[in-house]
C-alpha beads as a LAMMPS data file, in Angstrom:
LAMMPS data file: protein, C-alpha beads

139 atoms
138 bonds

1 atom types
1 bond types

-500.0 500.0 xlo xhi
-500.0 500.0 ylo yhi
-500.0 500.0 zlo zhi

Masses

1 110.0

Atoms # bond

1 1 1 48.193 368.957 -484.299
2 1 1 51.655 367.849 -483.482
3 1 1 50.692 367.989 -479.729
4 1 1 47.738 365.646 -480.336
5 1 1 49.947 363.064 -482.294
6 1 1 52.471 363.300 -479.456
7 1 1 49.825 362.783 -476.772
8 1 1 48.567 359.732 -478.775
9 1 1 52.076 358.159 -479.063
10 1 1 52.735 358.703 -475.323
11 1 1 49.345 357.274 -474.544
12 1 1 49.997 354.188 -476.579
13 1 1 53.529 353.774 -474.956
14 1 1 52.065 354.104 -471.453
15 1 1 49.567 351.410 -472.060
16 1 1 51.993 349.123 -473.618
17 1 1 54.571 349.619 -470.757
18 1 1 52.156 349.444 -467.941
19 1 1 51.567 345.963 -466.375
20 1 1 48.401 344.254 -467.342
21 1 1 45.844 343.815 -464.588
22 1 1 44.797 340.122 -464.663
23 1 1 43.366 340.096 -461.142
24 1 1 39.654 340.161 -462.361
25 1 1 40.421 337.439 -464.886
26 1 1 42.064 335.128 -462.481
27 1 1 39.412 335.664 -459.791
28 1 1 36.566 335.091 -462.223
29 1 1 38.158 331.736 -463.259
30 1 1 38.377 330.366 -459.770
31 1 1 35.440 327.810 -459.166
32 1 1 34.025 328.307 -455.669
33 1 1 32.327 325.018 -454.322
34 1 1 28.985 325.382 -452.735
35 1 1 28.500 324.280 -449.084
36 1 1 27.545 320.803 -450.120
37 1 1 30.864 320.172 -451.648
38 1 1 33.061 321.352 -448.883
39 1 1 34.239 318.516 -446.621
40 1 1 33.725 318.871 -442.905
41 1 1 36.634 319.945 -440.962
42 1 1 38.683 317.519 -438.886
43 1 1 38.963 318.741 -435.249
44 1 1 41.188 317.698 -432.347
45 1 1 40.850 318.558 -428.660
46 1 1 41.788 317.325 -425.227
47 1 1 38.267 316.746 -424.160
48 1 1 35.215 315.246 -425.598
49 1 1 32.566 317.601 -427.165
50 1 1 29.325 317.965 -425.377
51 1 1 27.229 316.275 -428.089
52 1 1 29.080 312.928 -427.369
53 1 1 28.834 313.095 -423.555
54 1 1 26.263 311.189 -421.588
55 1 1 25.142 307.770 -420.478
56 1 1 24.965 305.184 -423.420
57 1 1 23.758 301.503 -423.129
58 1 1 22.780 298.539 -425.446
59 1 1 19.112 299.080 -424.445
60 1 1 16.977 301.122 -422.078
61 1 1 16.864 298.321 -419.527
62 1 1 20.809 298.527 -419.326
63 1 1 20.784 302.261 -418.419
64 1 1 20.454 301.733 -414.589
65 1 1 22.759 298.554 -414.455
66 1 1 24.228 296.759 -417.122
67 1 1 27.479 295.538 -418.656
68 1 1 26.992 297.576 -421.723
69 1 1 26.942 300.901 -419.922
70 1 1 29.230 303.547 -421.042
71 1 1 29.649 306.957 -419.569
72 1 1 31.382 309.520 -421.725
73 1 1 32.382 312.714 -419.926
74 1 1 34.364 315.584 -421.178
75 1 1 37.617 314.169 -419.603
76 1 1 36.737 310.490 -418.883
77 1 1 35.329 307.197 -420.280
78 1 1 33.794 304.793 -417.869
79 1 1 32.917 301.274 -419.015
80 1 1 31.708 298.332 -416.951
81 1 1 34.958 297.184 -415.499
82 1 1 37.453 299.885 -416.773
83 1 1 37.750 303.660 -416.984
84 1 1 40.146 306.020 -418.319
85 1 1 41.280 309.685 -418.690
86 1 1 40.705 311.196 -422.097
87 1 1 44.034 312.048 -423.727
88 1 1 42.718 313.325 -426.994
89 1 1 39.440 313.354 -429.097
90 1 1 39.534 313.766 -432.788
91 1 1 36.650 313.885 -435.096
92 1 1 35.108 314.795 -438.320
93 1 1 31.314 315.128 -438.862
94 1 1 29.426 312.180 -437.110
95 1 1 32.681 310.347 -436.193
96 1 1 35.011 310.566 -433.212
97 1 1 38.099 308.754 -431.967
98 1 1 38.896 308.994 -428.311
99 1 1 42.296 308.155 -427.057
100 1 1 42.357 307.397 -423.274
101 1 1 44.639 306.064 -420.546
102 1 1 42.588 303.246 -419.159
103 1 1 42.710 301.325 -415.902
104 1 1 40.818 298.258 -414.920
105 1 1 41.332 294.891 -413.175
106 1 1 44.764 295.958 -411.943
107 1 1 45.949 296.941 -415.472
108 1 1 46.864 300.206 -417.053
109 1 1 46.925 300.720 -420.826
110 1 1 46.342 303.241 -423.547
111 1 1 43.505 302.560 -425.966
112 1 1 41.751 304.282 -428.747
113 1 1 37.847 304.064 -429.303
114 1 1 36.132 304.893 -432.500
115 1 1 32.406 305.947 -432.588
116 1 1 29.878 306.863 -435.142
117 1 1 26.906 308.921 -434.027
118 1 1 23.419 308.617 -435.575
119 1 1 22.017 311.605 -437.339
120 1 1 19.484 312.236 -434.528
121 1 1 22.139 311.756 -431.783
122 1 1 20.176 308.880 -430.126
123 1 1 22.744 306.075 -430.575
124 1 1 26.465 305.651 -431.201
125 1 1 28.081 302.552 -432.744
126 1 1 31.481 301.728 -431.305
127 1 1 33.579 300.377 -434.185
128 1 1 35.555 297.325 -433.296
129 1 1 38.891 296.164 -434.748
130 1 1 37.227 293.216 -436.510
131 1 1 34.983 295.494 -438.473
132 1 1 31.917 294.878 -436.324
133 1 1 30.106 297.702 -434.451
134 1 1 28.571 297.677 -430.958
135 1 1 25.404 299.943 -430.807
136 1 1 24.595 301.945 -427.573
137 1 1 21.516 304.084 -427.120
138 1 1 21.424 307.431 -425.236
139 1 1 19.892 306.866 -421.805

Bonds

1 1 1 2
2 1 2 3
3 1 3 4
4 1 4 5
5 1 5 6
6 1 6 7
7 1 7 8
8 1 8 9
9 1 9 10
10 1 10 11
11 1 11 12
12 1 12 13
13 1 13 14
14 1 14 15
15 1 15 16
16 1 16 17
17 1 17 18
18 1 18 19
19 1 19 20
20 1 20 21
21 1 21 22
22 1 22 23
23 1 23 24
24 1 24 25
25 1 25 26
26 1 26 27
27 1 27 28
28 1 28 29
29 1 29 30
30 1 30 31
31 1 31 32
32 1 32 33
33 1 33 34
34 1 34 35
35 1 35 36
36 1 36 37
37 1 37 38
38 1 38 39
39 1 39 40
40 1 40 41
41 1 41 42
42 1 42 43
43 1 43 44
44 1 44 45
45 1 45 46
46 1 46 47
47 1 47 48
48 1 48 49
49 1 49 50
50 1 50 51
51 1 51 52
52 1 52 53
53 1 53 54
54 1 54 55
55 1 55 56
56 1 56 57
57 1 57 58
58 1 58 59
59 1 59 60
60 1 60 61
61 1 61 62
62 1 62 63
63 1 63 64
64 1 64 65
65 1 65 66
66 1 66 67
67 1 67 68
68 1 68 69
69 1 69 70
70 1 70 71
71 1 71 72
72 1 72 73
73 1 73 74
74 1 74 75
75 1 75 76
76 1 76 77
77 1 77 78
78 1 78 79
79 1 79 80
80 1 80 81
81 1 81 82
82 1 82 83
83 1 83 84
84 1 84 85
85 1 85 86
86 1 86 87
87 1 87 88
88 1 88 89
89 1 89 90
90 1 90 91
91 1 91 92
92 1 92 93
93 1 93 94
94 1 94 95
95 1 95 96
96 1 96 97
97 1 97 98
98 1 98 99
99 1 99 100
100 1 100 101
101 1 101 102
102 1 102 103
103 1 103 104
104 1 104 105
105 1 105 106
106 1 106 107
107 1 107 108
108 1 108 109
109 1 109 110
110 1 110 111
111 1 111 112
112 1 112 113
113 1 113 114
114 1 114 115
115 1 115 116
116 1 116 117
117 1 117 118
118 1 118 119
119 1 119 120
120 1 120 121
121 1 121 122
122 1 122 123
123 1 123 124
124 1 124 125
125 1 125 126
126 1 126 127
127 1 127 128
128 1 128 129
129 1 129 130
130 1 130 131
131 1 131 132
132 1 132 133
133 1 133 134
134 1 134 135
135 1 135 136
136 1 136 137
137 1 137 138
138 1 138 139
């Protein structure tokens, strides 16, 4: 009988002295957002991703020759009277900012171009400093 009592006392002391395991409680109290609540990651690279590359123009008639033509390559932007080497491309979701070292008409400068792509990928809007946008369609 004494042995049983001693085992009960020791058992109680061991439970009281052992650290409490709250891991399950903590994990169960963490709210995990579903996919619709997770923001799209911001990415940065030294070249323009493939889905942005191509020939873009204000209208289909401008695809062959036109001042609105813009060619976006992995490492280059080519406008009507200027072109530039891509330094960096940063984006999130349907938006991209392309930083480039531009040349044209005897000048050299660094510039940054912001674009928003349509959901179907058939046009891009170039966001201008004054808040306006210039739309180009995929040729």
